[in-house]
Backbone as ProteinMPNN parsed JSONL, in Angstrom:
{"seq_chain_A": "XXXXXXXXXXXXXXXXXXXXXXXXXXXXXXXXXXXXXXXXXXXXXXXXXXXXXXXXXXXXXXXXXXXXXXXXXXXXXXXXXXXXXXXXXXXXXXXXXXXXXXXXXXXXXXXXXXXXXXXXXXXXXXXXXXXXXXXXXXXXXXXXXXXXXXXXXXXXXXXXXXXXXXXXXXXXXXXXXXXXXXXXXXXXXXXXXXXXXXXXXXXX", "coords_chain_A": {"N_chain_A": [[98.178, 17.521, 23.268], [100.419, 18.096, 20.585], [102.399, 21.003, 19.563], [101.809, 22.879, 16.636], [103.313, 23.995, 13.567], [102.522, 27.227, 12.697], [100.759, 28.46, 9.814], [102.093, 30.872, 7.5], [100.564, 34.083, 7.4], [100.397, 35.27, 4.953], [101.744, 35.432, 1.59], [105.077, 34.189, 0.881], [106.624, 36.094, -0.455], [105.356, 38.43, 0.064], [106.122, 40.567, 1.694], [108.137, 41.819, 0.416], [109.857, 44.793, -0.86], [111.02, 44.799, 1.591], [111.355, 42.662, 3.395], [112.76, 39.804, 2.177], [111.7, 37.093, 0.021], [113.206, 34.693, 0.069], [114.453, 34.77, 2.526], [112.158, 34.666, 4.17], [111.186, 32.162, 3.523], [113.183, 30.409, 4.464], [113.353, 31.252, 7.153], [110.766, 30.84, 8.24], [110.101, 28.215, 7.305], [112.264, 26.616, 8.004], [113.722, 27.521, 10.428], [111.641, 28.307, 12.288], [110.056, 26.035, 12.084], [111.851, 24.152, 13.025], [112.144, 24.959, 15.736], [109.576, 24.324, 16.579], [109.358, 21.518, 16.324], [111.41, 20.738, 18.093], [110.532, 21.82, 20.476], [108.22, 20.32, 20.968], [109.425, 17.833, 21.404], [110.893, 18.447, 23.659], [108.988, 18.871, 25.662], [107.587, 16.574, 25.904], [106.182, 14.13, 27.916], [106.557, 15.596, 30.2], [105.674, 18.007, 32.804], [104.853, 20.168, 31.377], [103.48, 19.322, 29.175], [100.543, 19.444, 27.261], [99.875, 21.995, 28.147], [99.255, 25.493, 27.409], [101.176, 27.568, 25.171], [101.657, 30.021, 26.305], [101.375, 29.512, 29.044], [103.493, 27.782, 29.406], [105.682, 29.477, 28.763], [105.399, 31.309, 30.887], [106.348, 29.872, 33.007], [109.041, 29.681, 32.773], [111.772, 29.895, 34.469], [114.927, 30.423, 36.142], [115.582, 27.808, 36.52], [114.587, 26.393, 34.42], [114.668, 24.009, 31.7], [117.039, 24.179, 29.01], [116.06, 23.3, 26.573], [113.294, 23.701, 26.666], [113.154, 26.455, 27.27], [114.607, 27.726, 25.147], [113.47, 26.626, 22.707], [110.743, 26.782, 23.176], [110.514, 29.541, 23.493], [111.385, 30.28, 20.92], [109.306, 29.187, 19.374], [107.009, 30.563, 20.334], [107.76, 33.369, 20.031], [108.177, 33.642, 17.203], [105.655, 32.967, 16.255], [104.148, 35.111, 17.069], [105.564, 37.134, 15.694], [105.183, 36.783, 12.856], [102.542, 37.524, 12.652], [102.325, 40.201, 13.346], [103.213, 41.541, 11.217], [102.625, 42.563, 7.813], [101.602, 42.668, 4.338], [101.455, 45.799, 2.603], [101.174, 47.313, 4.857], [102.315, 49.179, 7.653], [102.624, 52.662, 8.274], [100.959, 54.499, 10.916], [100.114, 53.802, 14.337], [96.743, 53.798, 15.722], [93.824, 54.959, 17.55], [93.131, 53.48, 20.833], [95.604, 52.29, 21.267], [97.426, 54.084, 20.111], [96.925, 56.289, 21.78], [97.864, 55.246, 24.188], [100.586, 54.876, 23.586], [101.311, 57.542, 23.31], [100.853, 58.544, 25.945], [102.28, 56.787, 27.649], [104.818, 56.407, 26.478], [105.714, 58.771, 25.487], [104.997, 59.58, 22.93], [104.716, 58.766, 19.378], [107.036, 59.009, 17.78], [109.094, 59.06, 19.677], [108.695, 56.586, 20.79], [109.325, 54.963, 18.517], [112.034, 55.55, 18.264], [113.072, 54.561, 20.682], [112.426, 51.864, 20.497], [113.756, 51.11, 18.148], [116.373, 51.565, 19.049], [116.528, 49.647, 21.086], [116.441, 47.329, 19.547], [118.68, 47.626, 17.921], [120.834, 47.712, 19.715], [120.815, 45.359, 21.053], [122.868, 42.908, 21.989], [124.377, 40.553, 19.971], [122.299, 37.762, 19.243], [118.707, 38.089, 19.41], [115.69, 39.841, 20.565], [113.564, 42.682, 20.06], [111.069, 44.402, 21.881], [107.684, 45.638, 22.201], [105.637, 45.926, 24.872], [102.965, 45.184, 27.195], [103.217, 46.019, 30.441], [103.317, 44.707, 33.82], [102.145, 46.715, 35.211], [100.219, 47.629, 33.607], [100.916, 49.497, 31.732], [102.586, 50.61, 28.712], [105.748, 49.355, 27.624], [109.125, 49.37, 26.4], [111.486, 46.949, 25.507], [114.292, 44.665, 25.368], [115.37, 41.316, 24.67], [117.702, 38.565, 25.145], [118.681, 35.987, 22.814], [116.12, 33.544, 22.48], [114.457, 34.405, 24.454], [111.628, 36.065, 26.072], [109.289, 38.617, 27.167], [107.285, 37.31, 28.666], [108.523, 35.45, 30.209], [109.68, 34.784, 33.473], [112.412, 35.21, 33.802], [113.073, 37.357, 32.251], [114.234, 40.807, 31.99], [112.34, 42.817, 31.907], [109.031, 42.361, 32.56], [105.939, 41.154, 31.178], [103.236, 41.295, 28.752], [103.928, 40.639, 25.495], [103.247, 42.681, 22.648], [104.18, 43.545, 20.271], [106.903, 42.48, 18.356], [110.313, 42.304, 17.271], [112.508, 40.37, 15.461], [115.889, 40.061, 15.84], [117.867, 38.284, 15.31], [120.495, 37.151, 13.218], [119.691, 35.437, 11.176], [117.243, 36.423, 10.451], [117.583, 38.577, 8.803], [120.011, 38.582, 7.331], [120.523, 37.712, 4.654], [119.502, 39.668, 3.011], [120.256, 42.15, 4.147], [122.791, 41.873, 5.168], [125.271, 42.825, 7.416], [123.939, 45.054, 8.151], [122.114, 45.865, 10.336], [120.637, 48.157, 11.378], [119.412, 49.089, 8.973], [117.633, 47.067, 8.361], [115.973, 47.217, 10.628], [114.852, 49.752, 10.208], [113.445, 49.238, 7.844], [111.502, 47.548, 8.794], [109.411, 49.05, 9.85], [107.816, 49.556, 7.679], [106.224, 47.38, 7.306], [104.787, 46.791, 9.554], [101.938, 45.56, 11.12], [99.628, 47.372, 12.316], [96.997, 47.113, 13.077], [96.827, 44.51, 14.017], [98.586, 44.639, 16.165], [97.216, 46.435, 17.764], [94.997, 44.842, 18.413], [96.306, 42.954, 19.952], [97.108, 44.613, 22.025], [94.628, 45.398, 23.17], [93.689, 42.937, 24.024], [95.619, 42.317, 25.929], [95.201, 44.233, 27.811], [92.705, 43.902, 28.709]], "CA_chain_A": [[98.357, 17.758, 21.813], [101.65, 18.784, 20.295], [102.263, 22.263, 18.901], [101.907, 22.791, 15.167], [103.868, 25.21, 12.932], [101.449, 28.009, 12.101], [100.954, 28.942, 8.469], [102.274, 32.307, 7.305], [99.248, 34.71, 7.058], [100.529, 35.896, 3.659], [102.705, 34.725, 0.751], [106.473, 34.379, 1.322], [107.165, 37.249, -1.069], [104.409, 39.495, 0.279], [106.735, 41.646, 2.406], [109.212, 42.464, -0.374], [111.28, 44.499, -0.834], [111.484, 45.037, 2.944], [111.798, 41.317, 3.857], [112.775, 39.049, 0.933], [111.008, 35.835, 0.008], [114.11, 33.601, 0.455], [114.608, 34.837, 3.988], [110.91, 34.2, 4.775], [111.126, 30.709, 3.293], [114.133, 29.774, 5.406], [113.057, 31.659, 8.509], [109.516, 30.135, 8.65], [110.063, 26.777, 6.964], [113.399, 25.914, 8.61], [113.98, 27.912, 11.793], [110.396, 28.162, 13.11], [109.701, 24.595, 12.042], [112.769, 23.451, 13.914], [111.793, 25.252, 17.093], [108.318, 23.636, 16.862], [109.673, 20.085, 16.518], [112.238, 20.553, 19.263], [109.672, 22.105, 21.609], [107.399, 19.117, 21.254], [110.304, 16.789, 21.963], [111.353, 18.878, 24.977], [107.898, 18.844, 26.67], [106.941, 15.242, 25.928], [106.325, 13.389, 29.165], [106.813, 16.542, 31.313], [104.509, 18.745, 33.337], [104.44, 21.15, 30.388], [102.69, 18.7, 28.103], [99.139, 19.79, 27.337], [99.669, 23.362, 28.518], [99.37, 26.507, 26.353], [102.552, 28.094, 25.074], [101.77, 31.151, 27.236], [101.589, 28.908, 30.346], [104.877, 27.251, 29.409], [106.603, 30.621, 28.875], [105.265, 31.892, 32.203], [107.048, 29.012, 33.959], [110.476, 29.637, 32.43], [112.624, 30.584, 35.411], [116.342, 30.094, 35.981], [115.743, 26.343, 36.568], [113.996, 25.737, 33.261], [115.56, 23.392, 30.784], [117.377, 24.948, 27.884], [115.226, 22.858, 25.483], [112.002, 24.362, 26.8], [113.351, 27.881, 27.215], [115.016, 28.152, 23.773], [112.574, 26.234, 21.672], [109.463, 27.342, 23.502], [110.638, 30.927, 23.084], [111.414, 30.357, 19.428], [107.966, 28.908, 18.852], [106.124, 31.685, 20.706], [108.196, 34.599, 19.451], [107.924, 33.674, 15.784], [104.226, 32.918, 16.045], [103.705, 36.493, 17.199], [106.241, 37.952, 14.71], [104.503, 36.709, 11.532], [101.188, 38.199, 12.634], [102.426, 41.663, 13.513], [103.633, 42.098, 9.941], [101.696, 42.254, 6.704], [101.774, 43.466, 3.108], [100.669, 47.027, 2.491], [100.952, 47.839, 6.202], [103.103, 50.317, 8.004], [101.822, 53.773, 8.758], [101.007, 54.799, 12.339], [99.012, 53.255, 15.133], [95.635, 54.712, 16.024], [92.904, 54.535, 18.634], [93.619, 53.359, 22.169], [97.042, 52.004, 21.23], [98.138, 55.376, 19.875], [96.813, 57.079, 23.009], [98.785, 54.662, 25.207], [101.939, 55.229, 23.16], [101.507, 58.948, 23.65], [100.87, 58.733, 27.379], [103.273, 55.931, 28.368], [106.147, 56.387, 25.893], [106.103, 60.082, 25.014], [104.622, 59.807, 21.537], [105.083, 57.706, 18.405], [108.436, 59.157, 17.347], [109.944, 58.664, 20.814], [108.602, 55.106, 20.867], [110.105, 54.362, 17.442], [113.473, 55.707, 18.589], [113.384, 53.655, 21.79], [112.285, 50.472, 19.955], [114.904, 50.894, 17.2], [117.565, 51.47, 19.857], [116.533, 48.347, 21.774], [116.777, 46.339, 18.568], [120.048, 47.844, 17.398], [121.825, 47.564, 20.738], [120.754, 43.995, 21.617], [124.155, 42.307, 21.608], [124.22, 39.212, 19.418], [120.942, 37.386, 18.813], [117.672, 38.452, 20.38], [114.429, 40.397, 20.136], [113.077, 43.936, 20.637], [109.63, 44.259, 22.24], [106.722, 46.537, 22.79], [104.859, 45.096, 25.751], [102.111, 45.698, 28.275], [103.804, 45.561, 31.648], [102.46, 44.327, 34.96], [101.496, 47.957, 35.669], [99.211, 48.02, 32.594], [101.45, 50.496, 30.818], [103.475, 50.131, 27.631], [107.188, 49.451, 27.849], [109.992, 48.857, 25.351], [112.58, 46.193, 26.065], [114.922, 43.656, 24.487], [115.763, 40.059, 25.366], [118.653, 37.759, 24.382], [118.309, 34.669, 22.257], [114.709, 33.423, 22.282], [113.702, 34.863, 25.611], [110.578, 37.028, 25.837], [108.787, 39.205, 28.426], [106.439, 36.407, 29.457], [109.374, 34.63, 31.023], [110.133, 35.432, 34.7], [113.855, 35.507, 33.705], [113.281, 38.605, 31.486], [114.465, 42.005, 32.785], [111.035, 43.548, 31.961], [108.031, 41.334, 32.424], [104.659, 41.587, 30.691], [102.673, 40.629, 27.611], [104.435, 41.264, 24.247], [102.237, 42.978, 21.665], [104.945, 43.727, 19.023], [108.279, 41.98, 18.505], [111.195, 42.306, 16.09], [113.55, 39.398, 15.493], [117.186, 40.596, 15.381], [118.819, 37.233, 14.927], [121.015, 37.329, 11.87], [118.954, 34.69, 10.122], [116.061, 37.192, 10.08], [117.856, 39.68, 7.873], [121.367, 38.628, 6.77], [120.532, 37.529, 3.209], [119.121, 40.918, 2.33], [120.898, 43.296, 4.728], [124.114, 41.519, 5.684], [125.495, 43.282, 8.74], [123.321, 46.378, 8.292], [120.938, 45.666, 11.161], [119.779, 49.367, 11.421], [118.611, 49.192, 7.754], [116.541, 46.084, 8.536], [115.074, 47.822, 11.61], [114.143, 50.844, 9.536], [112.535, 48.656, 6.86], [110.459, 46.87, 9.513], [108.243, 49.955, 10.041], [106.999, 49.547, 6.492], [105.391, 46.201, 7.247], [104.105, 46.557, 10.853], [100.49, 45.45, 11.06], [99.228, 48.042, 13.549], [95.675, 46.583, 13.452], [97.083, 43.305, 14.813], [99.217, 45.116, 17.403], [96.132, 47.05, 18.523], [94.277, 43.727, 18.96], [97.14, 42.389, 21.032], [97.04, 45.556, 23.141], [93.319, 45.309, 23.746], [93.621, 41.637, 24.735], [96.576, 42.356, 27.098], [94.715, 45.196, 28.831], [91.286, 43.594, 29.01]], "C_chain_A": [[99.652, 18.529, 21.568], [101.403, 20.082, 19.571], [102.502, 22.062, 17.394], [102.485, 24.103, 14.611], [102.72, 25.983, 12.301], [101.78, 28.419, 10.672], [101.291, 30.402, 8.475], [100.905, 32.918, 6.92], [99.322, 35.437, 5.711], [101.594, 35.137, 2.882], [104.148, 35.057, 1.188], [107.068, 35.652, 0.744], [106.335, 38.498, -0.803], [105.014, 40.758, 0.951], [107.912, 42.309, 1.637], [108.847, 43.881, -0.761], [111.852, 44.591, 0.624], [112.053, 43.776, 3.601], [111.648, 40.397, 2.626], [112.172, 37.663, 1.108], [111.933, 34.675, 0.467], [114.28, 33.572, 1.961], [113.338, 34.295, 4.668], [110.79, 32.708, 4.642], [112.002, 29.952, 4.315], [113.708, 30.033, 6.854], [111.789, 30.89, 9.04], [109.687, 28.632, 8.456], [111.182, 25.969, 7.593], [113.523, 26.211, 10.098], [112.75, 27.707, 12.682], [109.941, 26.738, 13.155], [110.564, 23.806, 12.977], [112.463, 23.732, 15.384], [110.522, 24.452, 17.532], [108.595, 22.182, 17.198], [110.417, 19.859, 17.831], [111.472, 20.906, 20.527], [108.841, 20.908, 21.969], [108.197, 18.001, 21.847], [110.67, 17.146, 23.401], [110.253, 18.715, 26.062], [107.28, 17.49, 26.803], [107.253, 14.541, 27.228], [106.66, 14.276, 30.342], [105.594, 17.202, 31.749], [104.02, 19.812, 32.356], [103.502, 20.609, 29.326], [101.231, 19.012, 28.348], [98.829, 21.22, 27.763], [99.808, 24.289, 27.294], [100.793, 26.981, 26.333], [102.743, 29.245, 26.032], [102.043, 30.603, 28.681], [103.036, 28.383, 30.456], [105.867, 28.407, 29.537], [106.584, 31.231, 30.232], [105.975, 31.09, 33.288], [108.55, 28.922, 33.713], [111.237, 30.544, 33.405], [114.066, 30.085, 35.224], [116.606, 28.56, 36.008], [115.223, 25.624, 35.344], [115.032, 25.1, 32.364], [115.824, 24.266, 29.578], [116.522, 24.569, 26.656], [113.868, 23.583, 25.489], [112.157, 25.819, 26.623], [113.652, 28.358, 25.785], [113.982, 27.812, 22.71], [111.132, 26.711, 21.91], [109.407, 28.834, 23.166], [110.634, 31.129, 21.606], [110.07, 30.12, 18.835], [107.058, 30.097, 19.117], [106.483, 32.988, 19.976], [107.891, 34.672, 17.943], [106.436, 33.654, 15.446], [103.62, 34.309, 16.13], [104.295, 37.337, 16.052], [105.563, 37.947, 13.362], [103.236, 37.559, 11.514], [101.295, 39.682, 12.779], [103.072, 42.347, 12.301], [102.566, 41.794, 8.87], [102.014, 43.131, 5.506], [100.928, 44.694, 3.098], [100.378, 47.634, 3.851], [101.81, 49.046, 6.429], [102.2, 51.437, 8.514], [101.965, 53.994, 10.285], [99.892, 54.106, 13.038], [97.919, 54.293, 15.367], [94.84, 54.212, 17.206], [93.574, 54.454, 19.995], [95.107, 53.051, 22.253], [97.847, 53.275, 21.043], [98.092, 56.259, 21.114], [97.77, 56.569, 24.069], [100.23, 54.958, 24.867], [102.288, 56.682, 23.498], [101.671, 59.151, 25.16], [101.978, 57.979, 28.081], [104.679, 56.079, 27.79], [106.534, 57.742, 25.276], [105.798, 60.387, 23.563], [105.229, 58.787, 20.555], [106.548, 57.823, 18.033], [109.392, 58.732, 18.438], [109.903, 57.144, 20.975], [109.438, 54.479, 19.762], [111.593, 54.436, 17.717], [113.876, 54.729, 19.647], [113.393, 52.226, 21.286], [113.46, 50.166, 19.041], [116.204, 50.776, 17.977], [117.648, 50.151, 20.566], [116.915, 47.251, 20.798], [118.198, 46.433, 18.093], [121.101, 47.509, 18.436], [121.782, 46.209, 21.452], [121.999, 43.233, 21.126], [123.869, 40.86, 21.128], [122.779, 38.982, 19.037], [119.93, 37.791, 19.859], [116.467, 39.117, 19.735], [114.289, 41.79, 20.759], [111.565, 43.793, 20.815], [108.976, 45.567, 22.582], [105.782, 45.665, 23.604], [104.01, 45.872, 26.676], [102.684, 45.115, 29.582], [102.816, 45.143, 32.718], [101.654, 45.523, 35.473], [100.428, 48.39, 34.695], [99.656, 49.03, 31.613], [102.355, 49.851, 29.738], [104.922, 50.337, 28.013], [107.904, 48.911, 26.609], [111.167, 48.13, 26.011], [113.24, 45.336, 24.988], [115.272, 42.438, 25.318], [116.806, 39.337, 24.515], [118.021, 36.495, 23.849], [116.848, 34.555, 21.957], [113.901, 33.704, 23.506], [112.652, 35.857, 25.256], [110.063, 37.528, 27.189], [107.831, 38.359, 29.243], [107.236, 35.618, 30.473], [109.803, 35.386, 32.324], [111.64, 35.838, 34.669], [114.117, 36.799, 32.973], [113.46, 39.796, 32.42], [113.181, 42.781, 32.931], [109.962, 42.502, 31.644], [106.686, 41.941, 31.954], [104.223, 40.787, 29.485], [103.168, 41.308, 26.344], [103.224, 41.527, 23.299], [102.88, 43.248, 20.287], [106.366, 43.237, 19.298], [109.018, 42.01, 17.197], [112.343, 41.335, 16.31], [114.876, 40.047, 14.992], [118.262, 39.54, 15.345], [119.306, 37.477, 13.497], [120.256, 36.598, 10.806], [117.704, 35.433, 9.697], [116.302, 38.227, 9.019], [119.154, 39.594, 7.033], [121.417, 38.497, 5.26], [120.324, 38.811, 2.465], [119.944, 42.116, 2.835], [122.32, 43.055, 5.221], [124.263, 42.037, 7.107], [124.816, 44.604, 9.049], [121.971, 46.249, 9.073], [120.029, 46.957, 11.238], [118.934, 49.556, 10.15], [117.409, 48.237, 7.801], [115.501, 46.641, 9.52], [114.224, 48.918, 10.989], [113.097, 50.327, 8.53], [111.323, 48.04, 7.554], [109.2, 47.736, 9.661], [107.317, 49.946, 8.833], [106.033, 48.405, 6.42], [104.655, 45.911, 8.581], [102.594, 46.6, 10.604], [99.902, 46.073, 12.358], [97.813, 47.574, 13.999], [95.853, 45.355, 14.393], [97.687, 43.674, 16.157], [98.171, 45.695, 18.319], [95.28, 45.911, 19.174], [94.998, 43.087, 20.147], [97.079, 43.304, 22.285], [95.714, 45.447, 23.89], [93.178, 44.004, 24.579], [94.457, 41.667, 26.03], [96.054, 43.252, 28.205], [93.271, 44.956, 29.209], [91.08, 43.176, 30.459]], "O_chain_A": [[99.942, 19.502, 22.265], [100.323, 20.277, 19.013], [103.277, 21.208, 16.965], [102.186, 25.184, 15.119], [102.013, 25.444, 11.45], [102.936, 28.692, 10.351], [100.835, 31.131, 9.356], [100.163, 32.292, 6.164], [98.387, 36.158, 5.361], [102.279, 34.285, 3.448], [104.389, 36.099, 1.797], [107.938, 36.253, 1.375], [106.599, 39.54, -1.404], [104.491, 41.862, 0.798], [108.573, 43.218, 2.139], [107.671, 44.176, -0.974], [113.061, 44.465, 0.816], [113.087, 43.816, 4.268], [110.547, 40.233, 2.101], [112.139, 37.128, 2.215], [111.481, 33.777, 1.177], [114.257, 32.515, 2.591], [113.436, 33.544, 5.639], [110.329, 32.044, 5.571], [111.567, 28.979, 4.93], [113.71, 29.118, 7.678], [111.791, 30.373, 10.157], [109.433, 27.862, 9.382], [111.065, 24.749, 7.708], [113.445, 25.309, 10.932], [112.816, 27.018, 13.699], [109.474, 26.276, 14.196], [110.089, 22.893, 13.653], [112.52, 22.813, 16.202], [110.417, 23.985, 18.666], [108.136, 21.67, 18.219], [110.115, 18.932, 18.583], [111.749, 20.325, 21.576], [108.761, 20.521, 23.135], [107.702, 17.281, 22.714], [110.751, 16.27, 24.262], [110.557, 18.454, 27.226], [106.508, 17.261, 27.735], [108.413, 14.374, 27.605], [107.018, 13.764, 31.402], [104.539, 17.005, 31.146], [102.901, 20.307, 32.487], [102.808, 21.373, 28.656], [100.726, 18.875, 29.462], [97.669, 21.632, 27.752], [100.4, 23.913, 26.282], [101.534, 26.837, 27.305], [103.847, 29.453, 26.534], [102.842, 31.174, 29.424], [103.692, 28.538, 31.487], [106.798, 28.329, 30.337], [107.632, 31.648, 30.726], [106.179, 31.6, 34.389], [109.246, 28.16, 34.385], [111.339, 31.756, 33.217], [114.368, 29.402, 34.246], [117.663, 28.084, 35.595], [115.38, 24.41, 35.214], [116.157, 25.59, 32.27], [114.946, 25.017, 29.154], [116.281, 25.413, 25.793], [113.374, 24.015, 24.447], [111.373, 26.422, 25.89], [113.016, 29.287, 25.288], [113.659, 28.664, 21.882], [110.401, 27.004, 20.964], [108.414, 29.332, 22.635], [109.972, 32.027, 21.085], [109.703, 30.79, 17.87], [106.401, 30.586, 18.197], [105.618, 33.63, 19.378], [107.388, 35.693, 17.474], [106.011, 34.258, 14.461], [102.708, 34.653, 15.378], [103.588, 38.176, 15.494], [105.379, 39.009, 12.769], [102.906, 38.211, 10.524], [100.382, 40.385, 12.347], [103.423, 43.526, 12.334], [101.738, 40.896, 9.02], [102.616, 44.196, 5.639], [99.78, 44.653, 3.543], [99.424, 48.4, 3.988], [102.02, 49.852, 5.522], [101.15, 51.188, 9.107], [103.013, 53.69, 10.854], [98.845, 53.836, 12.449], [98.138, 55.497, 15.23], [95.148, 53.172, 17.788], [94.469, 55.242, 20.299], [95.792, 53.485, 23.179], [98.835, 53.506, 21.742], [99.082, 56.9, 21.466], [98.412, 57.354, 24.767], [101.025, 55.26, 25.757], [103.404, 56.995, 23.913], [102.569, 59.879, 25.584], [102.562, 58.498, 29.033], [105.653, 55.899, 28.52], [107.568, 57.847, 24.615], [106.303, 61.371, 23.024], [106.15, 58.047, 20.901], [107.242, 56.807, 17.977], [110.408, 58.1, 18.151], [110.916, 56.501, 21.254], [110.196, 53.547, 20.031], [112.33, 53.491, 17.435], [114.934, 54.109, 19.533], [114.292, 51.457, 21.625], [114.082, 49.108, 19.139], [117.062, 49.972, 17.613], [118.73, 49.571, 20.652], [117.639, 46.327, 21.169], [118.854, 45.413, 17.885], [122.184, 47.056, 18.067], [122.594, 45.937, 22.335], [122.122, 42.961, 19.932], [123.206, 40.079, 21.81], [122.104, 39.895, 18.562], [120.239, 37.835, 21.049], [116.238, 38.988, 18.533], [114.819, 42.053, 21.838], [110.882, 43.156, 20.013], [109.583, 46.472, 23.155], [105.183, 44.74, 23.055], [104.253, 47.05, 26.939], [102.649, 43.905, 29.807], [101.604, 45.225, 32.519], [100.605, 45.353, 36.094], [99.78, 49.413, 34.913], [98.889, 49.415, 30.73], [102.805, 48.712, 29.867], [105.288, 51.336, 28.632], [107.354, 48.097, 25.867], [111.766, 48.637, 26.959], [112.789, 45.297, 23.843], [115.446, 42.531, 26.533], [116.803, 39.476, 23.292], [117.002, 36.006, 24.338], [116.329, 35.399, 21.227], [112.751, 33.275, 23.593], [112.758, 36.475, 24.197], [110.36, 36.94, 28.229], [107.588, 38.665, 30.411], [106.694, 35.166, 31.482], [110.246, 36.531, 32.237], [112.065, 36.708, 35.43], [115.23, 37.322, 33.031], [112.907, 39.807, 33.519], [112.942, 43.362, 33.989], [109.991, 41.853, 30.599], [106.351, 43.077, 32.288], [104.772, 39.719, 29.214], [102.849, 42.478, 26.134], [102.319, 40.701, 23.181], [102.201, 43.186, 19.262], [106.952, 43.54, 20.338], [108.439, 41.772, 16.137], [113.086, 41.484, 17.28], [114.95, 40.517, 13.856], [119.449, 39.864, 15.349], [118.547, 37.974, 12.665], [120.17, 37.055, 9.666], [117.139, 35.101, 8.656], [115.36, 38.714, 8.393], [119.375, 40.415, 6.143], [122.276, 39.112, 4.628], [120.906, 39.023, 1.401], [120.293, 42.998, 2.051], [122.979, 43.999, 5.656], [123.429, 41.705, 7.949], [125.08, 45.212, 10.086], [120.887, 46.486, 8.541], [118.805, 46.847, 11.172], [117.845, 50.125, 10.228], [116.317, 48.567, 7.338], [114.298, 46.547, 9.276], [113.018, 48.993, 11.225], [112.016, 50.899, 8.387], [110.234, 48.008, 6.981], [108.077, 47.234, 9.608], [106.143, 50.296, 8.957], [105.119, 48.412, 5.596], [103.979, 44.89, 8.701], [102.059, 47.518, 9.984], [99.71, 45.379, 13.356], [97.492, 47.644, 15.185], [95.15, 45.194, 15.39], [97.338, 43.084, 17.179], [98.221, 45.477, 19.53], [94.897, 46.014, 20.339], [94.405, 42.739, 21.168], [97.01, 42.834, 23.421], [95.697, 45.408, 25.12], [92.623, 44.002, 25.677], [94.062, 41.126, 27.063], [96.397, 43.082, 29.375], [92.684, 45.737, 29.958], [89.954, 42.887, 30.864]]}, "name": "protein", "num_of_chains": 1, "seq": "XXXXXXXXXXXXXXXXXXXXXXXXXXXXXXXXXXXXXXXXXXXXXXXXXXXXXXXXXXXXXXXXXXXXXXXXXXXXXXXXXXXXXXXXXXXXXXXXXXXXXXXXXXXXXXXXXXXXXXXXXXXXXXXXXXXXXXXXXXXXXXXXXXXXXXXXXXXXXXXXXXXXXXXXXXXXXXXXXXXXXXXXXXXXXXXXXXXXXXXXXXXX"}
């Protein structure tokens, strides 16, 4: 079965003023849709066909085709991205996730600083991540283009539980070249309940 573009879990204007409706319309309806179509084309008739996106990502090594690596990453990354945001969200994490942030990353403020730095200093297009590493602990990292920590080619491997898209198409209409302002605004829409679910699943 081919992959399908997931619906947004909220209205396109639901994240305003932090992320504008026009950006969401283009980002989801054009970019994510494009990755979905191109991924299906890239895996048709290959050993990847019929596998989960996580299985496909886990097989992306240095020999992987650009079509699978770029479009598979684009499909997976955005599918996670929409879910870890929501209207009326923000605030602070709680429960086991908050405890892990304290023990593994030195507390919420240090985590925010490290994550914002990873996002701000990623050269060109890419992503910032909070992930559960192979050691079961939380880590902050960044990846270029549409790579992600599931891929063996990533510098830090593990299961992403929070991701921030720092491609220019994610923020340029509203923030132009002010990537730090976009990163700061992101904290107002983070769905910590969803991130906590991702954490529990990754550590189960």
